[in-house]
N, CA, C, O and the ligand as a Tripos MOL2 file, in Angstrom:
@<TRIPOS>MOLECULE
protein
  277   275    70     0     0
PROTEIN
NO_CHARGES

@<TRIPOS>ATOM
      1 N          14.2940    4.8960   -5.6300 N.3       1 MET1
      2 CA         13.3470    4.5390   -4.5600 C.3       1 MET1
      3 C          13.4480    5.5650   -3.4360 C.2       1 MET1
      4 O          14.5320    5.8080   -2.9060 O.2       1 MET1
      5 N          12.3470    6.1480   -3.0840 N.am      2 VAL2
      6 CA         12.3130    7.1410   -2.0130 C.3       2 VAL2
      7 C          12.2040    6.4300   -0.6690 C.2       2 VAL2
      8 O          11.3460    5.5630   -0.4970 O.2       2 VAL2
      9 N          13.0680    6.7870    0.2920 N.am      3 PRO3
     10 CA         12.9090    6.2090    1.6330 C.3       3 PRO3
     11 C          11.5080    6.5140    2.1480 C.2       3 PRO3
     12 O          10.9980    7.6190    1.9640 O.2       3 PRO3
     13 N          10.8840    5.5200    2.7990 N.am      4 LEU4
     14 CA          9.4730    5.6960    3.1460 C.3       4 LEU4
     15 C           9.2770    6.8480    4.1260 C.2       4 LEU4
     16 O           8.2540    7.5320    4.0880 O.2       4 LEU4
     17 N          10.2660    7.0650    5.0130 N.am      5 TYR5
     18 CA         10.0770    8.1540    5.9710 C.3       5 TYR5
     19 C          10.0350    9.5100    5.2930 C.2       5 TYR5
     20 O           9.5400   10.4860    5.8550 O.2       5 TYR5
     21 N          10.5670    9.5580    4.0640 N.am      6 ALA6
     22 CA         10.5770   10.8230    3.3330 C.3       6 ALA6
     23 C           9.5290   10.8400    2.2300 C.2       6 ALA6
     24 O           9.3350   11.8530    1.5590 O.2       6 ALA6
     25 N           8.8550    9.7050    2.0500 N.am      7 ALA7
     26 CA          7.9190    9.5830    0.9410 C.3       7 ALA7
     27 C           6.6830   10.4370    1.1640 C.2       7 ALA7
     28 O           6.2510   10.6690    2.2930 O.2       7 ALA7
     29 N           6.1420   10.8870    0.0730 N.am      8 ARG8
     30 CA          4.8630   11.5750    0.1380 C.3       8 ARG8
     31 C           3.7780   10.6080   -0.2930 C.2       8 ARG8
     32 O           4.0530    9.5640   -0.8840 O.2       8 ARG8
     33 N           2.5650   10.9630    0.0070 N.am      9 MET9
     34 CA          1.4550   10.0840   -0.3210 C.3       9 MET9
     35 C           1.4950    9.6660   -1.7890 C.2       9 MET9
     36 O           1.1390    8.5430   -2.1460 O.2       9 MET9
     37 N           1.9270   10.5820   -2.6070 N.am     10 ASP10
     38 CA          1.9640   10.3360   -4.0430 C.3      10 ASP10
     39 C           2.9730    9.2780   -4.4360 C.2      10 ASP10
     40 O           2.8540    8.6730   -5.5020 O.2      10 ASP10
     41 N           3.9920    9.0390   -3.5670 N.am     11 ASP11
     42 CA          5.0500    8.0860   -3.8900 C.3      11 ASP11
     43 C           4.6430    6.6470   -3.6130 C.2      11 ASP11
     44 O           5.3020    5.7200   -4.0840 O.2      11 ASP11
     45 N           3.5810    6.4460   -2.8630 N.am     12 LEU12
     46 CA          3.1850    5.0950   -2.5030 C.3      12 LEU12
     47 C           2.5290    4.3940   -3.6760 C.2      12 LEU12
     48 O           1.7190    4.9660   -4.4060 O.2      12 LEU12
     49 N           2.9120    3.1200   -3.8330 N.am     13 LYS13
     50 CA          2.2740    2.2990   -4.8520 C.3      13 LYS13
     51 C           1.0470    1.6230   -4.2410 C.2      13 LYS13
     52 O           0.9530    1.4790   -3.0220 O.2      13 LYS13
     53 N           0.1210    1.2150   -5.0830 N.am     14 PRO14
     54 CA         -1.1100    0.5960   -4.5670 C.3      14 PRO14
     55 C          -0.8440   -0.6200   -3.6840 C.2      14 PRO14
     56 O          -1.6230   -0.8880   -2.7680 O.2      14 PRO14
     57 N           0.2350   -1.3630   -3.9330 N.am     15 GLY15
     58 CA          0.4980   -2.5610   -3.1430 C.3      15 GLY15
     59 C           1.3290   -2.3120   -1.8940 C.2      15 GLY15
     60 O           1.5700   -3.2410   -1.1220 O.2      15 GLY15
     61 N           1.7710   -1.0820   -1.6790 N.am     16 ASP16
     62 CA          2.6140   -0.7860   -0.5240 C.3      16 ASP16
     63 C           1.8070   -0.8050    0.7670 C.2      16 ASP16
     64 O           0.6410   -0.4140    0.8090 O.2      16 ASP16
     65 N           2.4720   -1.2750    1.8180 N.am     17 LEU17
     66 CA          1.8700   -1.2130    3.1430 C.3      17 LEU17
     67 C           2.8040   -0.4180    4.0400 C.2      17 LEU17
     68 O           4.0240   -0.5240    3.9220 O.2      17 LEU17
     69 N           2.2400    0.3690    4.9270 N.am     18 VAL18
     70 CA          3.0380    1.1980    5.8250 C.3      18 VAL18
     71 C           2.9320    0.6170    7.2260 C.2      18 VAL18
     72 O           1.8370    0.4290    7.7560 O.2      18 VAL18
     73 N           4.1010    0.3330    7.8200 N.am     19 LEU19
     74 CA          4.1250   -0.2140    9.1750 C.3      19 LEU19
     75 C           4.2820    0.9180   10.1810 C.2      19 LEU19
     76 O           5.2270    1.7040   10.1090 O.2      19 LEU19
     77 N           3.3520    0.9900   11.1090 N.am     20 VAL20
     78 CA          3.4040    2.0150   12.1450 C.3      20 VAL20
     79 C           3.4260    1.3240   13.5000 C.2      20 VAL20
     80 O           2.6200    0.4310   13.7610 O.2      20 VAL20
     81 N           4.3510    1.7390   14.3620 N.am     21 GLU21
     82 CA          4.4680    1.1470   15.6870 C.3      21 GLU21
     83 C           4.0480    2.1410   16.7510 C.2      21 GLU21
     84 O           4.4270    3.3110   16.7100 O.2      21 GLU21
     85 N           3.2540    1.6620   17.7120 N.am     22 CYS22
     86 CA          2.7980    2.5250   18.7910 C.3      22 CYS22
     87 C           3.9400    2.7790   19.7720 C.2      22 CYS22
     88 O           4.5750    1.8370   20.2450 O.2      22 CYS22
     89 N           4.2000    4.0440   20.0760 N.am     23 GLY23
     90 CA          5.2700    4.3810   20.9910 C.3      23 GLY23
     91 C           4.9130    4.0970   22.4400 C.2      23 GLY23
     92 O           5.7930    4.0650   23.3000 O.2      23 GLY23
     93 N           3.6380    3.8910   22.7200 N.am     24 ALA24
     94 CA          3.2070    3.6750   24.0960 C.3      24 ALA24
     95 C           3.2560    2.2040   24.4900 C.2      24 ALA24
     96 O           3.7010    1.8790   25.5910 O.2      24 ALA24
     97 N           2.8100    1.3110   23.6130 N.am     25 CYS25
     98 CA          2.7340   -0.1070   23.9930 C.3      25 CYS25
     99 C           3.4880   -1.0220   23.0460 C.2      25 CYS25
    100 O           3.6210   -2.2150   23.3180 O.2      25 CYS25
    101 N           3.9830   -0.4890   21.9430 N.am     26 GLY26
    102 CA          4.7690   -1.3150   21.0290 C.3      26 GLY26
    103 C           3.9210   -2.0520   20.0030 C.2      26 GLY26
    104 O           4.4660   -2.6980   19.1080 O.2      26 GLY26
    105 N           2.6210   -1.9680   20.1130 N.am     27 HIS27
    106 CA          1.7510   -2.5940   19.1260 C.3      27 HIS27
    107 C           2.0280   -2.0000   17.7510 C.2      27 HIS27
    108 O           2.1640   -0.7850   17.6020 O.2      27 HIS27
    109 N           2.1090   -2.8610   16.7580 N.am     28 ASP28
    110 CA          2.2960   -2.3010   15.4260 C.3      28 ASP28
    111 C           1.2220   -2.8080   14.4860 C.2      28 ASP28
    112 O           0.5830   -3.8330   14.7240 O.2      28 ASP28
    113 N           1.0510   -2.0800   13.4430 N.am     29 GLY29
    114 CA          0.0240   -2.4570   12.4850 C.3      29 GLY29
    115 C           0.3830   -1.9590   11.1110 C.2      29 GLY29
    116 O           1.1090   -0.9780   10.9520 O.2      29 GLY29
    117 N          -0.1360   -2.6520   10.1240 N.am     30 LEU30
    118 CA          0.0910   -2.2610    8.7470 C.3      30 LEU30
    119 C          -1.0900   -1.4520    8.2430 C.2      30 LEU30
    120 O          -2.2530   -1.7840    8.4710 O.2      30 LEU30
    121 N          -0.7520   -0.4020    7.5650 N.am     31 ILE31
    122 CA         -1.7900    0.4730    7.0370 C.3      31 ILE31
    123 C          -1.7400    0.4490    5.5290 C.2      31 ILE31
    124 O          -0.6870    0.6470    4.9230 O.2      31 ILE31
    125 N          -2.8670    0.2090    4.9420 N.am     32 HIS32
    126 CA         -2.9340    0.2050    3.4880 C.3      32 HIS32
    127 C          -3.0970    1.6400    2.9920 C.2      32 HIS32
    128 O          -3.8850    2.4100    3.5420 O.2      32 HIS32
    129 N          -2.3460    1.9930    1.9480 N.am     33 PRO33
    130 CA         -2.4210    3.3710    1.4470 C.3      33 PRO33
    131 C          -3.8330    3.8190    1.0990 C.2      33 PRO33
    132 O          -4.1390    5.0100    1.1560 O.2      33 PRO33
    133 N          -4.6840    2.8810    0.7440 N.am     34 SER34
    134 CA         -6.0440    3.2800    0.3670 C.3      34 SER34
    135 C          -6.8070    3.8330    1.5630 C.2      34 SER34
    136 O          -7.8240    4.5050    1.3970 O.2      34 SER34
    137 N          -6.3130    3.5500    2.7820 N.am     35 ALA35
    138 CA         -6.9830    4.0380    3.9840 C.3      35 ALA35
    139 C          -6.5030    5.4280    4.3600 C.2      35 ALA35
    140 O          -7.1110    6.0840    5.2060 O.2      35 ALA35
    141 N          -5.4240    5.8830    3.7460 N.am     36 LEU36
    142 CA         -4.7970    7.1210    4.1980 C.3      36 LEU36
    143 C          -5.5850    8.3900    3.8700 C.2      36 LEU36
    144 O          -5.6080    9.3110    4.6870 O.2      36 LEU36
    145 N          -6.2200    8.4680    2.7260 N.am     37 PRO37
    146 CA         -6.9820    9.7040    2.4650 C.3      37 PRO37
    147 C          -8.0480    9.9580    3.5230 C.2      37 PRO37
    148 O          -8.3910   11.1110    3.7850 O.2      37 PRO37
    149 N          -8.5780    8.8980    4.1360 N.am     38 SER38
    150 CA         -9.6020    9.0870    5.1710 C.3      38 SER38
    151 C          -8.9910    9.6830    6.4300 C.2      38 SER38
    152 O          -9.7200   10.1600    7.3000 O.2      38 SER38
    153 N          -7.6540    9.6640    6.5430 N.am     39 LEU39
    154 CA         -6.9790   10.2910    7.6830 C.3      39 LEU39
    155 C          -6.7210   11.7620    7.4250 C.2      39 LEU39
    156 O          -6.2160   12.4790    8.2890 O.2      39 LEU39
    157 N          -7.0680   12.1980    6.2470 N.am     40 GLY40
    158 CA         -6.9380   13.6110    5.9480 C.3      40 GLY40
    159 C          -5.6120   13.9900    5.3120 C.2      40 GLY40
    160 O          -5.2550   15.1680    5.2740 O.2      40 GLY40
    161 N          -4.8810   13.0050    4.8140 N.am     41 LEU41
    162 CA         -3.6060   13.3000    4.1690 C.3      41 LEU41
    163 C          -3.8080   13.5480    2.6830 C.2      41 LEU41
    164 O          -4.4970   12.7870    2.0040 O.2      41 LEU41
    165 N          -3.2110   14.6010    2.1940 N.am     42 GLY42
    166 CA         -3.2510   14.8860    0.7720 C.3      42 GLY42
    167 C          -2.0310   14.3070    0.0840 C.2      42 GLY42
    168 O          -1.1030   13.8430    0.7470 O.2      42 GLY42
    169 N          -2.0240   14.3320   -1.2470 N.am     43 PRO43
    170 CA         -0.9360   13.7220   -2.0230 C.3      43 PRO43
    171 C           0.4290   14.3410   -1.7660 C.2      43 PRO43
    172 O           1.4420   13.6790   -1.9920 O.2      43 PRO43
    173 N           0.4960   15.5580   -1.3120 N.am     44 ASP44
    174 CA          1.7830   16.2210   -1.1020 C.3      44 ASP44
    175 C           2.2990   16.0890    0.3270 C.2      44 ASP44
    176 O           3.3820   16.5840    0.6380 O.2      44 ASP44
    177 N           1.5500   15.4370    1.1890 N.am     45 GLU45
    178 CA          1.9810   15.3210    2.5760 C.3      45 GLU45
    179 C           2.8650   14.0980    2.7580 C.2      45 GLU45
    180 O           2.7060   13.0840    2.0780 O.2      45 GLU45
    181 N           3.8020   14.2190    3.6970 N.am     46 ARG46
    182 CA          4.6980   13.1070    3.9380 C.3      46 ARG46
    183 C           3.9870   12.0010    4.7030 C.2      46 ARG46
    184 O           3.1000   12.2440    5.5210 O.2      46 ARG46
    185 N           4.4120   10.7750    4.4060 N.am     47 VAL47
    186 CA          3.7860    9.6240    5.0530 C.3      47 VAL47
    187 C           3.9570    9.6860    6.5720 C.2      47 VAL47
    188 O           3.0520    9.3060    7.3160 O.2      47 VAL47
    189 N           5.1190   10.1640    7.0320 N.am     48 VAL48
    190 CA          5.3560   10.2050    8.4810 C.3      48 VAL48
    191 C           4.3800   11.1350    9.1900 C.2      48 VAL48
    192 O           4.1430   11.0010   10.3910 O.2      48 VAL48
    193 N           3.8130   12.0800    8.4390 N.am     49 ASP49
    194 CA          2.9060   13.0280    9.0730 C.3      49 ASP49
    195 C           1.5840   12.3960    9.4850 C.2      49 ASP49
    196 O           0.8070   12.9940   10.2290 O.2      49 ASP49
    197 N           1.3340   11.1820    8.9970 N.am     50 MET50
    198 CA          0.0630   10.5670    9.3550 C.3      50 MET50
    199 C           0.1170    9.9510   10.7580 C.2      50 MET50
    200 O          -0.9190    9.7730   11.3980 O.2      50 MET50
    201 N           1.3330    9.6260   11.2350 N.am     51 ALA51
    202 CA          1.4450    8.9040   12.5060 C.3      51 ALA51
    203 C           0.7210    9.5950   13.6590 C.2      51 ALA51
    204 O           0.0080    8.9310   14.4120 O.2      51 ALA51
    205 N           0.8830   10.9110   13.8180 N.am     52 PRO52
    206 CA          0.1950   11.5610   14.9510 C.3      52 PRO52
    207 C          -1.3250   11.5220   14.8380 C.2      52 PRO52
    208 O          -2.0290   11.8260   15.8010 O.2      52 PRO52
    209 N          -1.8280   11.1500   13.6720 N.am     53 ARG53
    210 CA         -3.2900   11.1420   13.4910 C.3      53 ARG53
    211 C          -3.8850    9.7740   13.7730 C.2      53 ARG53
    212 O          -5.1030    9.5940   13.7520 O.2      53 ARG53
    213 N          -3.0090    8.8140   14.0380 N.am     54 LEU54
    214 CA         -3.4950    7.4580   14.2470 C.3      54 LEU54
    215 C          -3.7600    7.1910   15.7190 C.2      54 LEU54
    216 O          -3.1450    7.7940   16.5990 O.2      54 LEU54
    217 N          -4.6830    6.2780   15.9690 N.am     55 ARG55
    218 CA         -4.9500    5.8650   17.3350 C.3      55 ARG55
    219 C          -4.6740    4.3690   17.4340 C.2      55 ARG55
    220 O          -5.1030    3.5840   16.5880 O.2      55 ARG55
    221 N          -3.9460    3.9890   18.4880 N.am     56 CYS56
    222 CA         -3.5710    2.5850   18.6620 C.3      56 CYS56
    223 C          -4.8090    1.7550   18.9910 C.2      56 CYS56
    224 O          -5.6490    2.1520   19.7980 O.2      56 CYS56
    225 N          -4.9000    0.5900   18.3440 N.am     57 ARG57
    226 CA         -6.0530   -0.2710   18.5860 C.3      57 ARG57
    227 C          -5.9450   -1.0000   19.9190 C.2      57 ARG57
    228 O          -6.9500   -1.4340   20.4820 O.2      57 ARG57
    229 N          -4.7110   -1.1320   20.4220 N.am     58 ASP58
    230 CA         -4.5060   -1.8840   21.6640 C.3      58 ASP58
    231 C          -4.6520   -1.0250   22.9070 C.2      58 ASP58
    232 O          -5.3870   -1.3760   23.8300 O.2      58 ASP58
    233 N          -3.9520    0.0990   22.9320 N.am     59 CYS59
    234 CA         -3.9240    0.8940   24.1620 C.3      59 CYS59
    235 C          -4.6510    2.2230   23.9960 C.2      59 CYS59
    236 O          -4.7440    2.9990   24.9460 O.2      59 CYS59
    237 N          -5.1580    2.4890   22.8160 N.am     60 ASP60
    238 CA         -5.9610    3.6840   22.5590 C.3      60 ASP60
    239 C          -5.1530    4.9720   22.6440 C.2      60 ASP60
    240 O          -5.7320    6.0580   22.6890 O.2      60 ASP60
    241 N          -3.8290    4.8740   22.6650 N.am     61 ALA61
    242 CA         -3.0040    6.0830   22.6620 C.3      61 ALA61
    243 C          -3.1200    6.7550   21.3020 C.2      61 ALA61
    244 O          -3.1480    6.0940   20.2640 O.2      61 ALA61
    245 N          -3.1850    8.0390   21.3270 N.am     62 LYS62
    246 CA         -3.2550    8.7790   20.0750 C.3      62 LYS62
    247 C          -1.9890    9.6100   19.9130 C.2      62 LYS62
    248 O          -1.4600   10.1520   20.8840 O.2      62 LYS62
    249 N          -1.5180    9.7020   18.6940 N.am     63 GLY63
    250 CA         -0.3370   10.5050   18.4360 C.3      63 GLY63
    251 C           0.9410    9.8450   18.9110 C.2      63 GLY63
    252 O           1.9490   10.5190   19.1270 O.2      63 GLY63
    253 N           0.9050    8.5030   19.0780 N.am     64 GLU64
    254 CA          2.0840    7.8240   19.5700 C.3      64 GLU64
    255 C           2.8340    7.0630   18.4790 C.2      64 GLU64
    256 O           3.8270    6.3890   18.7520 O.2      64 GLU64
    257 N           2.3670    7.1730   17.2930 N.am     65 GLY65
    258 CA          3.0700    6.4900   16.2050 C.3      65 GLY65
    259 C           4.4930    6.9950   16.1110 C.2      65 GLY65
    260 O           4.7130    8.2030   16.0280 O.2      65 GLY65
    261 N           5.4620    6.1020   16.1210 N.am     66 ARG66
    262 CA          6.8340    6.5780   16.1540 C.3      66 ARG66
    263 C           7.7040    5.9400   15.1040 C.2      66 ARG66
    264 O           8.8110    6.4230   14.8640 O.2      66 ARG66
    265 N           7.2700    4.9000   14.4810 N.am     67 ARG67
    266 CA          8.1350    4.2810   13.4890 C.3      67 ARG67
    267 C           7.3250    3.9090   12.2550 C.2      67 ARG67
    268 O           6.2490    3.3160   12.3350 O.2      67 ARG67
    269 N           7.8740    4.2730   11.1400 N.am     68 ILE68
    270 CA          7.2240    3.9190    9.8900 C.3      68 ILE68
    271 C           8.2650    3.3100    8.9790 C.2      68 ILE68
    272 O           9.2780    3.9420    8.6810 O.2      68 ILE68
    273 N           8.0290    2.1040    8.5400 N.am     69 ASP69
    274 CA          8.9480    1.4510    7.6180 C.3      69 ASP69
    275 C           8.3380    1.3960    6.2400 C.2      69 ASP69
    276 O           8.9590    0.8800    5.3110 O.2      69 ASP69
    277 ZN         -0.5080    1.2170   21.8220 Zn       70 ZN70
@<TRIPOS>BOND
     1     1     2 1
     2     2     3 1
     3     3     4 2
     4     3     5 am
     5     5     6 1
     6     6     7 1
     7     7     8 2
     8     7     9 am
     9     9    10 1
    10    10    11 1
    11    11    12 2
    12    11    13 am
    13    13    14 1
    14    14    15 1
    15    15    16 2
    16    15    17 am
    17    17    18 1
    18    18    19 1
    19    19    20 2
    20    19    21 am
    21    21    22 1
    22    22    23 1
    23    23    24 2
    24    23    25 am
    25    25    26 1
    26    26    27 1
    27    27    28 2
    28    27    29 am
    29    29    30 1
    30    30    31 1
    31    31    32 2
    32    31    33 am
    33    33    34 1
    34    34    35 1
    35    35    36 2
    36    35    37 am
    37    37    38 1
    38    38    39 1
    39    39    40 2
    40    39    41 am
    41    41    42 1
    42    42    43 1
    43    43    44 2
    44    43    45 am
    45    45    46 1
    46    46    47 1
    47    47    48 2
    48    47    49 am
    49    49    50 1
    50    50    51 1
    51    51    52 2
    52    51    53 am
    53    53    54 1
    54    54    55 1
    55    55    56 2
    56    55    57 am
    57    57    58 1
    58    58    59 1
    59    59    60 2
    60    59    61 am
    61    61    62 1
    62    62    63 1
    63    63    64 2
    64    63    65 am
    65    65    66 1
    66    66    67 1
    67    67    68 2
    68    67    69 am
    69    69    70 1
    70    70    71 1
    71    71    72 2
    72    71    73 am
    73    73    74 1
    74    74    75 1
    75    75    76 2
    76    75    77 am
    77    77    78 1
    78    78    79 1
    79    79    80 2
    80    79    81 am
    81    81    82 1
    82    82    83 1
    83    83    84 2
    84    83    85 am
    85    85    86 1
    86    86    87 1
    87    87    88 2
    88    87    89 am
    89    89    90 1
    90    90    91 1
    91    91    92 2
    92    91    93 am
    93    93    94 1
    94    94    95 1
    95    95    96 2
    96    95    97 am
    97    97    98 1
    98    98    99 1
    99    99   100 2
   100    99   101 am
   101   101   102 1
   102   102   103 1
   103   103   104 2
   104   103   105 am
   105   105   106 1
   106   106   107 1
   107   107   108 2
   108   107   109 am
   109   109   110 1
   110   110   111 1
   111   111   112 2
   112   111   113 am
   113   113   114 1
   114   114   115 1
   115   115   116 2
   116   115   117 am
   117   117   118 1
   118   118   119 1
   119   119   120 2
   120   119   121 am
   121   121   122 1
   122   122   123 1
   123   123   124 2
   124   123   125 am
   125   125   126 1
   126   126   127 1
   127   127   128 2
   128   127   129 am
   129   129   130 1
   130   130   131 1
   131   131   132 2
   132   131   133 am
   133   133   134 1
   134   134   135 1
   135   135   136 2
   136   135   137 am
   137   137   138 1
   138   138   139 1
   139   139   140 2
   140   139   141 am
   141   141   142 1
   142   142   143 1
   143   143   144 2
   144   143   145 am
   145   145   146 1
   146   146   147 1
   147   147   148 2
   148   147   149 am
   149   149   150 1
   150   150   151 1
   151   151   152 2
   152   151   153 am
   153   153   154 1
   154   154   155 1
   155   155   156 2
   156   155   157 am
   157   157   158 1
   158   158   159 1
   159   159   160 2
   160   159   161 am
   161   161   162 1
   162   162   163 1
   163   163   164 2
   164   163   165 am
   165   165   166 1
   166   166   167 1
   167   167   168 2
   168   167   169 am
   169   169   170 1
   170   170   171 1
   171   171   172 2
   172   171   173 am
   173   173   174 1
   174   174   175 1
   175   175   176 2
   176   175   177 am
   177   177   178 1
   178   178   179 1
   179   179   180 2
   180   179   181 am
   181   181   182 1
   182   182   183 1
   183   183   184 2
   184   183   185 am
   185   185   186 1
   186   186   187 1
   187   187   188 2
   188   187   189 am
   189   189   190 1
   190   190   191 1
   191   191   192 2
   192   191   193 am
   193   193   194 1
   194   194   195 1
   195   195   196 2
   196   195   197 am
   197   197   198 1
   198   198   199 1
   199   199   200 2
   200   199   201 am
   201   201   202 1
   202   202   203 1
   203   203   204 2
   204   203   205 am
   205   205   206 1
   206   206   207 1
   207   207   208 2
   208   207   209 am
   209   209   210 1
   210   210   211 1
   211   211   212 2
   212   211   213 am
   213   213   214 1
   214   214   215 1
   215   215   216 2
   216   215   217 am
   217   217   218 1
   218   218   219 1
   219   219   220 2
   220   219   221 am
   221   221   222 1
   222   222   223 1
   223   223   224 2
   224   223   225 am
   225   225   226 1
   226   226   227 1
   227   227   228 2
   228   227   229 am
   229   229   230 1
   230   230   231 1
   231   231   232 2
   232   231   233 am
   233   233   234 1
   234   234   235 1
   235   235   236 2
   236   235   237 am
   237   237   238 1
   238   238   239 1
   239   239   240 2
   240   239   241 am
   241   241   242 1
   242   242   243 1
   243   243   244 2
   244   243   245 am
   245   245   246 1
   246   246   247 1
   247   247   248 2
   248   247   249 am
   249   249   250 1
   250   250   251 1
   251   251   252 2
   252   251   253 am
   253   253   254 1
   254   254   255 1
   255   255   256 2
   256   255   257 am
   257   257   258 1
   258   258   259 1
   259   259   260 2
   260   259   261 am
   261   261   262 1
   262   262   263 1
   263   263   264 2
   264   263   265 am
   265   265   266 1
   266   266   267 1
   267   267   268 2
   268   267   269 am
   269   269   270 1
   270   270   271 1
   271   271   272 2
   272   271   273 am
   273   273   274 1
   274   274   275 1
   275   275   276 2
@<TRIPOS>SUBSTRUCTURE
     1 MET1         2 RESIDUE 1 A MET
     2 VAL2         6 RESIDUE 1 A VAL
     3 PRO3        10 RESIDUE 1 A PRO
     4 LEU4        14 RESIDUE 1 A LEU
     5 TYR5        18 RESIDUE 1 A TYR
     6 ALA6        22 RESIDUE 1 A ALA
     7 ALA7        26 RESIDUE 1 A ALA
     8 ARG8        30 RESIDUE 1 A ARG
     9 MET9        34 RESIDUE 1 A MET
    10 ASP10       38 RESIDUE 1 A ASP
    11 ASP11       42 RESIDUE 1 A ASP
    12 LEU12       46 RESIDUE 1 A LEU
    13 LYS13       50 RESIDUE 1 A LYS
    14 PRO14       54 RESIDUE 1 A PRO
    15 GLY15       58 RESIDUE 1 A GLY
    16 ASP16       62 RESIDUE 1 A ASP
    17 LEU17       66 RESIDUE 1 A LEU
    18 VAL18       70 RESIDUE 1 A VAL
    19 LEU19       74 RESIDUE 1 A LEU
    20 VAL20       78 RESIDUE 1 A VAL
    21 GLU21       82 RESIDUE 1 A GLU
    22 CYS22       86 RESIDUE 1 A CYS
    23 GLY23       90 RESIDUE 1 A GLY
    24 ALA24       94 RESIDUE 1 A ALA
    25 CYS25       98 RESIDUE 1 A CYS
    26 GLY26      102 RESIDUE 1 A GLY
    27 HIS27      106 RESIDUE 1 A HIS
    28 ASP28      110 RESIDUE 1 A ASP
    29 GLY29      114 RESIDUE 1 A GLY
    30 LEU30      118 RESIDUE 1 A LEU
    31 ILE31      122 RESIDUE 1 A ILE
    32 HIS32      126 RESIDUE 1 A HIS
    33 PRO33      130 RESIDUE 1 A PRO
    34 SER34      134 RESIDUE 1 A SER
    35 ALA35      138 RESIDUE 1 A ALA
    36 LEU36      142 RESIDUE 1 A LEU
    37 PRO37      146 RESIDUE 1 A PRO
    38 SER38      150 RESIDUE 1 A SER
    39 LEU39      154 RESIDUE 1 A LEU
    40 GLY40      158 RESIDUE 1 A GLY
    41 LEU41      162 RESIDUE 1 A LEU
    42 GLY42      166 RESIDUE 1 A GLY
    43 PRO43      170 RESIDUE 1 A PRO
    44 ASP44      174 RESIDUE 1 A ASP
    45 GLU45      178 RESIDUE 1 A GLU
    46 ARG46      182 RESIDUE 1 A ARG
    47 VAL47      186 RESIDUE 1 A VAL
    48 VAL48      190 RESIDUE 1 A VAL
    49 ASP49      194 RESIDUE 1 A ASP
    50 MET50      198 RESIDUE 1 A MET
    51 ALA51      202 RESIDUE 1 A ALA
    52 PRO52      206 RESIDUE 1 A PRO
    53 ARG53      210 RESIDUE 1 A ARG
    54 LEU54      214 RESIDUE 1 A LEU
    55 ARG55      218 RESIDUE 1 A ARG
    56 CYS56      222 RESIDUE 1 A CYS
    57 ARG57      226 RESIDUE 1 A ARG
    58 ASP58      230 RESIDUE 1 A ASP
    59 CYS59      234 RESIDUE 1 A CYS
    60 ASP60      238 RESIDUE 1 A ASP
    61 ALA61      242 RESIDUE 1 A ALA
    62 LYS62      246 RESIDUE 1 A LYS
    63 GLY63      250 RESIDUE 1 A GLY
    64 GLU64      254 RESIDUE 1 A GLU
    65 GLY65      258 RESIDUE 1 A GLY
    66 ARG66      262 RESIDUE 1 A ARG
    67 ARG67      266 RESIDUE 1 A ARG
    68 ILE68      270 RESIDUE 1 A ILE
    69 ASP69      274 RESIDUE 1 A ASP
    70 ZN70       277 GROUP 0 **** ****
């Protein structure tokens, strides 16, 4: 099992959910892997690399994703 912080897009299973927490307000949300290609991530990119591309739904901070489980 690959630790999720080191996982690449290719390592995610269809049922996996990625938890991302906003560093600005603490809001967290689950992201379904099927939504990730729309963020511009390719199969060889690490999952953690998507965090800076996300925008928080609560405080609208961008690039504040700091935790991925
Ligand atoms: Zn936020």
